[in-house]
C-alpha positions as CSV (number, residue, x, y, z in Angstrom):
1,M,6.3,-29.7,-30.7
2,R,4.6,-27.2,-33.0
3,I,1.3,-27.6,-31.2
4,I,2.9,-26.7,-27.8
5,R,4.6,-23.6,-29.3
6,S,1.3,-22.5,-30.8
7,A,-0.6,-23.0,-27.6
8,T,2.1,-21.1,-25.6
9,A,2.0,-18.2,-28.1
10,I,-1.8,-18.1,-28.0
11,G,-1.8,-18.2,-24.2
12,L,0.8,-15.4,-23.9
13,G,-1.0,-13.3,-26.5
14,F,-4.3,-13.7,-24.5
15,L,-2.6,-12.6,-21.3
16,A,-1.0,-9.6,-22.9
17,A,-4.2,-8.6,-24.7
18,F,-6.2,-8.6,-21.4
19,G,-3.5,-6.9,-19.3
20,F,-2.7,-9.7,-17.0
21,A,1.0,-9.8,-17.8
22,G,1.7,-6.5,-16.2
23,M,-0.6,-6.7,-13.1
24,Q,0.8,-5.9,-9.7
25,P,-0.6,-7.2,-6.5
26,D,-2.6,-4.8,-4.2
27,A,-0.6,-3.0,-1.5
28,S,-1.0,-4.3,2.0
29,A,-3.8,-2.4,3.7
30,N,-1.9,-1.9,6.9
31,S,1.8,-1.6,6.3
32,I,4.5,0.2,4.2
33,L,8.3,-0.3,3.9
34,I,10.8,2.4,4.6
35,K,14.5,2.6,4.2
36,T,16.2,4.7,6.8
37,T,19.6,6.2,7.7
38,Q,21.3,6.0,11.1
39,E,19.7,9.4,11.9
40,F,16.2,7.9,11.8
41,Q,14.5,8.0,15.3
42,P,11.7,5.4,15.1
43,G,10.2,6.3,18.5
44,L,9.9,10.0,17.6
45,V,8.9,9.8,14.0
46,D,6.5,6.9,14.5
47,S,4.7,8.6,17.5
48,V,4.1,11.8,15.6
49,F,2.2,9.8,12.9
50,G,0.5,7.6,15.4
51,T,2.3,4.4,14.4
52,E,2.2,1.9,17.2
53,L,4.6,-0.6,15.7
54,S,7.5,-0.5,13.3
55,K,9.8,-3.4,12.8
56,D,13.4,-3.4,11.8
57,L,13.7,-6.0,9.0
58,G,17.5,-6.4,9.6
59,V,18.3,-5.6,6.0
60,A,20.3,-2.4,5.2
61,G,18.0,0.0,7.1
62,W,14.7,-1.3,5.9
63,R,11.7,-1.2,8.3
64,K,8.2,-2.4,8.1
65,V,5.8,0.2,9.4
66,F,2.3,-0.8,10.5
67,V,-0.2,1.9,9.5
68,P,-2.7,2.8,12.3
69,A,-6.4,2.0,11.6
70,S,-7.1,5.7,11.9
71,S,-5.0,6.4,8.8
72,S,-4.2,5.0,5.4
73,V,-1.3,3.7,3.4
74,S,-1.3,6.7,1.1
75,R,-1.1,9.1,4.1
76,A,1.7,7.0,5.6
77,L,3.6,7.1,2.4
78,E,3.4,10.9,2.2
79,Y,4.3,11.4,5.9
80,Y,7.3,9.1,5.9
81,K,8.6,10.5,2.6
82,R,9.2,13.8,4.4
83,A,10.4,12.3,7.7
84,P,14.0,12.9,8.8
85,G,16.3,9.9,8.3
86,V,14.0,8.3,5.7
87,V,15.5,7.8,2.2
88,S,12.9,5.6,0.5
89,V,9.3,4.7,1.1
90,E,7.1,2.2,-0.7
91,P,3.9,0.2,-0.4
92,N,4.3,-3.3,1.1
93,Y,3.2,-5.6,-1.7
């Protein structure tokens, strides 16, 4: 039993020392997630940015927005943060 505890402690120490314990996956290269209110008009807001497709996820106003190839996730995040009817924006991990 002591050997297992020691091996576990060493393993966890190794992961923490090299930063693996806090790693996050890369954001999706072509989509973001937005939370909207009822005032959000997907056709209007999406067309101004050039988004061809956004999908209602059916969960409390969340939508998946597919970023056009001519743009980037960081640009989409900045645009949708300021869009009317959008209350939250985040990368799609």
